[in-house]
C-alpha positions as CSV (number, residue, x, y, z in Angstrom):
1,M,0.0,0.0,0.0
2,R,2.9,2.4,0.8
3,D,4.5,1.7,-2.6
4,M,1.2,2.5,-4.3
5,Y,1.0,5.9,-2.7
6,V,4.7,6.7,-3.4
7,A,4.2,5.7,-7.0
8,G,1.0,7.8,-7.3
9,L,2.7,10.9,-5.9
10,S,5.7,10.6,-8.2
11,T,3.8,10.0,-11.4
12,E,3.1,12.8,-13.9
13,D,-0.6,11.9,-13.9
14,P,-2.2,14.8,-12.0
15,D,-5.3,12.7,-11.1
16,A,-3.4,9.9,-9.4
17,F,-3.3,11.2,-5.9
18,V,-3.5,14.6,-4.1
19,G,-0.7,15.0,-1.5
20,G,-0.4,17.3,1.4
21,L,2.5,18.4,3.7
22,F,1.3,18.6,7.3
23,L,4.0,20.1,9.6
24,T,2.5,23.0,11.6
25,E,1.0,22.4,15.0
26,R,-0.8,24.8,17.3
27,G,2.5,26.4,18.4
28,G,3.0,27.3,14.7
29,G,5.9,29.1,13.2
30,S,9.2,27.9,11.7
31,D,10.7,26.4,14.9
32,L,9.8,22.8,14.1
33,N,12.3,21.4,16.5
34,N,10.4,22.9,19.5
35,T,6.8,23.0,18.3
36,V,6.2,19.4,17.0
37,H,4.6,17.2,19.6
38,T,2.7,14.6,17.4
39,R,3.9,11.1,18.3
40,A,4.7,8.1,16.1
41,H,4.6,4.6,17.8
42,D,6.3,1.7,16.0
43,I,3.8,-1.2,15.7
44,G,6.1,-3.5,13.6
45,D,6.0,-4.6,10.0
46,G,7.3,-1.2,9.0
47,L,4.1,0.5,10.3
48,V,3.6,3.2,12.9
49,E,0.6,4.7,14.7
50,I,0.4,8.5,14.6
51,T,-1.3,10.4,17.4
52,G,-1.6,14.2,17.7
53,E,-2.9,17.1,15.7
54,K,-1.8,19.5,12.9
55,W,-3.1,23.0,13.1
56,F,-2.9,24.5,9.6
57,C,-3.1,21.9,6.8
58,S,-3.6,23.0,3.2
59,D,-5.0,20.3,1.0
60,A,-7.0,19.0,3.9
61,D,-8.8,16.7,1.4
62,A,-5.4,15.1,0.4
63,D,-5.4,11.4,-0.4
64,V,-2.1,10.9,1.4
65,M,0.0,13.3,3.5
66,V,3.5,13.7,4.7
67,V,3.3,14.3,8.5
68,M,6.1,15.4,10.9
69,A,6.1,13.5,14.2
70,R,8.5,12.2,16.9
71,N,9.1,8.6,18.0
72,A,9.6,9.9,21.6
73,P,9.3,13.3,23.4
74,D,13.0,13.9,23.2
75,A,13.6,12.2,19.8
76,P,14.4,14.2,16.7
77,V,11.5,14.9,14.3
78,S,10.8,12.5,11.5
79,L,8.6,12.4,8.4
80,F,5.9,9.8,7.9
81,L,3.5,8.9,5.1
82,V,-0.1,8.8,6.2
83,P,-3.0,7.8,3.9
84,R,-6.4,9.4,4.3
85,R,-8.1,6.0,4.4
86,R,-7.0,2.6,5.9
87,E,-6.7,-0.5,3.8
88,D,-10.3,-1.5,4.7
89,G,-11.6,1.9,3.4
90,T,-12.3,3.5,6.8
91,L,-11.0,7.0,7.5
92,N,-7.5,7.1,8.9
93,I,-7.7,10.8,10.0
94,R,-10.3,13.3,11.3
95,V,-10.8,16.8,10.0
96,R,-11.8,18.7,13.0
97,K,-12.7,21.9,11.1
98,L,-12.0,23.8,8.0
99,K,-10.4,27.3,8.4
100,D,-12.4,30.4,7.4
101,K,-9.7,32.0,5.3
102,L,-9.3,35.4,3.5
103,G,-8.7,33.6,0.2
104,T,-7.7,30.4,-1.5
105,R,-11.0,28.9,-0.5
106,S,-11.0,26.4,-3.2
107,C,-8.0,24.8,-1.5
108,P,-9.4,23.7,1.8
109,T,-7.2,24.3,4.9
110,G,-8.1,22.4,8.1
111,E,-7.2,21.2,11.5
112,I,-6.4,17.5,11.3
113,E,-6.5,15.0,14.2
114,F,-4.6,11.8,14.2
115,D,-5.8,9.1,16.6
116,R,-3.6,6.0,16.1
117,S,-3.5,6.7,12.4
118,I,-1.6,4.2,10.4
119,G,1.5,5.4,8.5
120,W,5.0,4.5,7.3
121,P,8.4,6.1,7.9
122,L,9.6,8.0,4.9
123,R,13.1,6.7,5.6
124,L,13.1,3.2,7.0
125,Q,16.6,3.6,8.4
126,D,17.8,6.4,10.7
127,A,14.6,8.4,10.0
128,G,15.0,10.5,13.1
129,A,18.4,11.8,12.2
130,T,17.2,13.0,8.8
131,G,13.6,14.1,9.4
132,L,14.2,17.9,9.7
133,R,16.5,17.9,6.7
134,D,14.0,15.9,4.7
135,A,11.3,18.4,5.7
136,M,13.5,21.3,4.5
137,D,14.1,19.5,1.2
138,V,10.3,19.1,0.7
139,T,9.7,22.7,1.9
140,N,12.3,24.0,-0.6
141,A,10.5,22.2,-3.5
142,C,7.2,23.6,-2.3
143,R,8.8,27.1,-2.2
144,Q,9.6,26.8,-5.8
145,G,6.0,25.9,-6.6
146,V,4.6,28.8,-4.5
147,A,7.0,31.2,-6.1
148,M,5.6,30.3,-9.5
149,M,2.1,30.7,-8.1
150,G,3.1,34.3,-7.2
151,L,4.5,34.8,-10.7
152,G,1.3,33.4,-12.3
153,T,-0.7,35.9,-10.2
154,A,1.5,38.7,-11.3
155,R,1.1,37.8,-15.0
156,R,-2.6,37.6,-14.5
157,G,-2.5,41.1,-13.0
158,L,-0.5,42.4,-15.9
159,L,-2.9,40.8,-18.4
160,E,-6.0,42.3,-16.6
161,S,-4.3,45.7,-16.4
162,A,-3.3,45.6,-20.1
163,I,-6.8,44.7,-21.2
164,Q,-8.4,47.4,-19.1
165,T,-6.1,50.1,-20.2
166,H,-6.5,49.3,-23.9
167,H,-10.3,49.4,-23.7
168,W,-11.3,51.9,-21.0
169,K,-11.4,55.6,-22.0
170,V,-11.1,58.8,-19.9
171,K,-12.1,62.0,-21.7
172,E,-12.1,60.2,-25.0
173,R,-8.5,58.9,-24.4
174,L,-7.6,55.3,-23.8
175,L,-5.9,54.8,-20.4
176,I,-2.9,53.3,-22.2
177,D,-2.4,56.7,-24.0
178,L,-2.1,58.5,-20.7
179,P,1.6,58.9,-19.8
180,I,1.0,58.2,-16.1
181,I,-0.7,54.9,-16.8
182,R,1.7,53.8,-19.5
183,E,4.7,54.3,-17.2
184,Q,3.1,52.2,-14.5
185,L,2.0,49.4,-16.9
186,V,5.4,49.2,-18.6
187,D,7.1,49.0,-15.2
188,L,4.8,46.1,-14.3
189,L,5.6,44.4,-17.6
190,V,9.3,44.7,-17.0
191,D,9.0,43.5,-13.4
192,V,7.0,40.4,-14.5
193,E,9.5,39.6,-17.3
194,A,12.4,39.9,-14.8
195,A,10.6,37.8,-12.3
196,T,9.9,35.2,-15.0
197,A,13.7,35.0,-15.7
198,L,14.4,34.6,-12.0
199,G,11.8,32.0,-11.4
200,F,12.9,29.8,-14.3
201,E,16.5,30.1,-13.3
202,C,15.6,28.6,-9.9
203,N,13.8,25.7,-11.7
204,S,16.6,25.1,-14.2
205,D,17.9,21.5,-14.4
206,R,21.4,22.7,-15.0
207,Y,22.2,22.7,-11.3
208,P,23.2,19.5,-9.4
209,T,21.9,18.8,-5.9
210,G,23.5,21.1,-3.4
211,H,24.5,23.8,-5.9
212,G,24.7,27.2,-4.4
213,V,22.5,29.0,-7.0
214,P,19.2,27.3,-6.2
215,R,20.1,27.0,-2.5
216,M,20.4,30.8,-2.2
217,L,18.1,32.0,-4.9
218,I,15.0,29.9,-4.1
219,P,14.1,31.5,-0.8
220,A,14.9,35.0,-2.2
221,T,12.9,34.3,-5.3
222,K,9.9,32.9,-3.4
223,S,9.8,36.1,-1.4
224,H,10.2,38.4,-4.4
225,L,7.7,36.7,-6.8
226,C,5.0,36.3,-4.2
227,R,5.3,40.0,-3.2
228,L,5.1,40.9,-6.8
229,G,1.9,38.8,-7.2
230,V,0.2,40.8,-4.4
231,S,1.2,44.2,-5.8
232,A,0.2,43.2,-9.4
233,A,-3.1,41.9,-8.3
234,A,-3.7,45.2,-6.3
235,Q,-2.7,47.3,-9.3
236,A,-5.1,45.4,-11.6
237,L,-7.9,45.9,-9.1
238,E,-7.3,49.6,-8.7
239,L,-7.2,50.2,-12.5
240,H,-10.7,48.7,-12.7
241,G,-12.0,51.1,-10.0
242,G,-15.2,50.2,-8.2
243,N,-15.7,47.2,-10.6
244,G,-12.4,45.8,-9.5
245,Y,-13.4,46.0,-5.8
246,S,-16.6,44.2,-6.6
247,N,-16.6,40.4,-6.3
248,D,-18.5,40.2,-9.6
249,F,-15.3,40.8,-11.6
250,G,-13.0,38.3,-10.0
251,L,-10.1,40.7,-9.3
252,A,-10.9,40.9,-5.6
253,R,-10.5,37.1,-5.4
254,Q,-7.2,37.4,-7.2
255,L,-6.0,39.8,-4.6
256,R,-7.3,37.7,-1.7
257,D,-5.7,34.5,-3.1
258,A,-2.4,36.3,-3.9
259,Q,-2.0,37.3,-0.2
260,A,-1.6,33.6,0.8
261,N,1.6,33.1,-1.2
262,P,3.9,35.3,0.9
263,I,2.8,33.3,3.9
264,W,2.9,29.7,2.5
265,E,6.2,27.9,3.1
266,G,7.9,30.8,4.8
267,T,7.3,34.6,5.2
268,E,9.7,37.2,3.8
269,H,11.5,37.2,7.2
270,I,12.0,33.5,7.3
271,L,13.2,33.4,3.7
272,A,15.7,36.2,4.2
273,L,17.2,34.4,7.2
274,D,17.4,31.3,5.0
275,V,19.5,33.4,2.5
276,L,21.8,34.3,5.4
277,R,22.1,30.6,6.3
278,A,23.0,29.7,2.7
279,I,25.8,32.3,2.9
280,G,27.1,31.5,6.3
281,R,26.8,27.7,6.4
282,E,27.2,26.7,2.8
283,G,29.0,29.6,1.0
284,A,26.3,29.5,-1.6
285,H,27.0,33.1,-2.7
286,H,30.2,32.1,-4.5
287,D,28.1,30.1,-7.0
288,V,25.6,32.9,-7.3
289,L,28.3,35.5,-8.1
290,T,29.8,33.1,-10.6
291,R,26.5,32.8,-12.3
292,I,26.1,36.5,-12.5
293,D,29.6,36.8,-14.0
294,D,28.7,34.2,-16.6
295,A,25.6,36.1,-17.6
296,L,27.4,39.4,-17.8
297,S,30.2,37.8,-19.9
298,T,27.7,36.5,-22.4
299,A,26.0,39.9,-22.6
300,E,29.2,41.8,-22.9
301,H,30.0,40.5,-26.3
302,H,26.5,40.9,-27.7
303,T,25.0,44.1,-26.2
304,A,24.4,47.1,-28.4
305,G,26.4,50.2,-27.6
306,W,23.3,52.2,-26.5
307,A,22.7,49.7,-23.7
308,V,26.3,49.3,-22.5
309,P,26.0,51.9,-19.6
310,E,23.2,49.9,-18.1
311,L,25.2,46.6,-18.5
312,H,28.1,48.2,-16.7
313,A,25.6,49.3,-13.9
314,V,24.8,45.6,-13.4
315,Q,28.5,44.8,-13.0
316,I,28.7,47.6,-10.4
317,A,25.6,46.1,-8.6
318,R,27.3,42.7,-8.7
319,N,30.4,44.1,-7.0
320,H,28.2,45.9,-4.5
321,L,26.3,42.7,-3.7
322,A,29.6,40.9,-3.1
323,R,30.8,43.6,-0.7
324,R,27.5,43.5,1.2
325,V,27.7,39.7,1.5
326,T,31.2,40.0,2.9
327,Q,30.1,42.7,5.4
328,I,27.2,40.7,6.6
329,A,29.3,37.6,6.9
330,E,31.7,39.5,9.2
331,A,29.0,41.3,11.1
332,G,27.4,40.1,14.3
333,P,24.2,38.1,14.3
334,G,22.0,41.2,15.1
335,A,23.5,43.4,12.3
336,A,23.3,40.6,9.8
337,E,19.6,39.8,10.6
338,A,18.7,43.5,10.5
339,N,19.9,43.7,6.9
340,A,18.7,40.3,5.7
341,I,15.7,41.5,3.8
342,R,17.7,44.3,2.1
343,L,20.3,41.8,1.0
344,S,17.7,39.4,-0.4
345,Q,16.1,42.3,-2.4
346,L,19.5,43.4,-3.7
347,L,20.3,39.8,-4.7
348,C,17.1,39.5,-6.7
349,R,17.4,42.8,-8.4
350,T,21.0,42.2,-9.5
351,V,20.4,38.6,-10.7
352,M,17.3,39.6,-12.6
353,S,19.1,42.4,-14.5
354,A,22.0,40.0,-15.3
355,L,19.6,37.4,-16.6
356,L,17.7,39.9,-18.7
357,F,20.9,41.1,-20.4
358,E,22.0,37.5,-21.0
359,H,18.6,36.7,-22.6
360,A,18.8,39.8,-24.7
361,A,22.3,38.8,-25.9
362,R,20.8,35.6,-27.3
363,D,17.9,37.3,-29.1
364,D,19.2,38.5,-32.4
365,T,15.7,39.1,-33.9
366,S,14.6,42.2,-31.9
367,A,15.9,44.8,-29.6
368,R,12.8,44.4,-27.3
369,S,14.6,42.2,-24.8
370,T,17.5,44.7,-24.5
371,L,15.0,47.5,-23.8
372,I,13.4,45.4,-21.0
373,A,16.9,44.8,-19.5
374,V,17.7,48.5,-19.7
375,R,14.4,49.6,-18.2
376,H,14.7,47.2,-15.3
377,T,18.3,48.2,-14.6
378,R,17.5,51.9,-14.6
379,R,14.6,51.4,-12.3
380,H,16.2,49.1,-9.8
381,L,19.9,49.5,-9.9
382,I,20.7,53.1,-11.0
383,A,19.6,56.0,-8.7
384,D,17.2,58.5,-10.3
385,A,17.6,57.0,-13.8
386,S,13.8,56.5,-14.1
387,W,13.2,60.2,-14.0
388,T,14.7,60.7,-17.4
389,D,13.8,57.4,-19.1
390,R,11.6,57.7,-22.2
391,I,11.2,54.0,-23.1
392,A,7.6,53.7,-22.0
393,Q,6.5,56.9,-23.7
394,H,8.1,56.1,-27.0
395,L,7.7,52.3,-27.3
396,G,5.4,51.3,-24.4
397,R,2.6,50.0,-26.7
398,E,5.1,47.9,-28.7
399,L,6.6,46.4,-25.6
400,L,3.2,45.5,-24.2
401,A,2.2,43.9,-27.5
402,H,5.5,41.9,-27.7
403,N,6.2,43.5,-31.1
404,D,9.6,43.2,-32.7
405,I,11.6,46.5,-32.2
406,D,14.5,47.5,-34.5
407,E,17.8,48.7,-33.0
408,R,17.4,52.3,-34.3
409,S,14.0,52.8,-32.6
410,A,15.3,51.1,-29.4
411,A,18.4,53.3,-29.3
412,S,16.3,56.4,-29.8
413,A,13.8,55.5,-27.1
414,A,16.5,54.5,-24.6
415,T,18.2,57.9,-25.0
416,I,18.3,59.7,-21.6
417,I,16.9,63.2,-21.7
């Protein structure tokens, strides 16, 4: 039976089984070592009985769940596989109640009770010694998924905003033709494309297990993409005015659902501290800086002259990031923690600009990608450059429509006034 569930969860068939990860207990938070009290009792034949409760369980209707528990009060935490139903078809768990949440209501979240529920250790040998590490591996994979959920929400917000601004008129002018709106929408477009590059970099199969790039980037990326999803959903709602605030149009639901993503699998604070751990314990920043260097090296030989100042600005930002990492590594715990979120944000901004320039260097059909990289760098890495940028006003419609843009037009639009 255990093998059936494991096979069902590892298949590419989305209808095989729904799985859930149930870690959090009433004490909540990220301190799993001190808040997990659910017990697992060995009953032989590779089986255990699970007794306890979990306080915040998304996918409360899961067919099978990964549950964290202890073999004894002072034992390390371990992971166990627990099916919803026993072999005879009777329920193996009890859903005490479903949470009344702000959003994500189509994904039920509940309080789950285990009363001698049958399960299996996820590691049959030395499970206790590896349980927390296993949980973090699973959590990191979940963070990648939640990050892409944030990105999807951001793209939906961009789409809703683009549709509204191309159809709604104010004083006989389309919203997209108003400079104040076009600037805002192009900024959102650039942020979404940059976030897309960052998200897919984290999900790249080029990195072996334990590589520093995904280790350091995944927590930072999850934080950035989920926050972008919230702001993009809010922007789309506001552009629709009262209609957006009404539940009839679906944008209010998008905003409510988006707000779950910054919480799931670690808040911004927890994720920033994880970035610090990746630096201090594993030296992951060395791999990240090397990846930035590789991207800039690719871009250096293929970037048009009109975009070279911004490319150099990314190099300056890379060096600034390296200095900040060194300073934080040498600082005391309090100073490092105080700057953790700022470091995570600087990391994301720098990596995104580098990736955008690398992508632009490989696109020899249009200057559109280079304009995106330039706009992103000016906005996020060069102080006050946005004040004199004319890209949105000259080529905003073309950027939003994903039209090809020739080098001459791009160079003209990118000229700083």
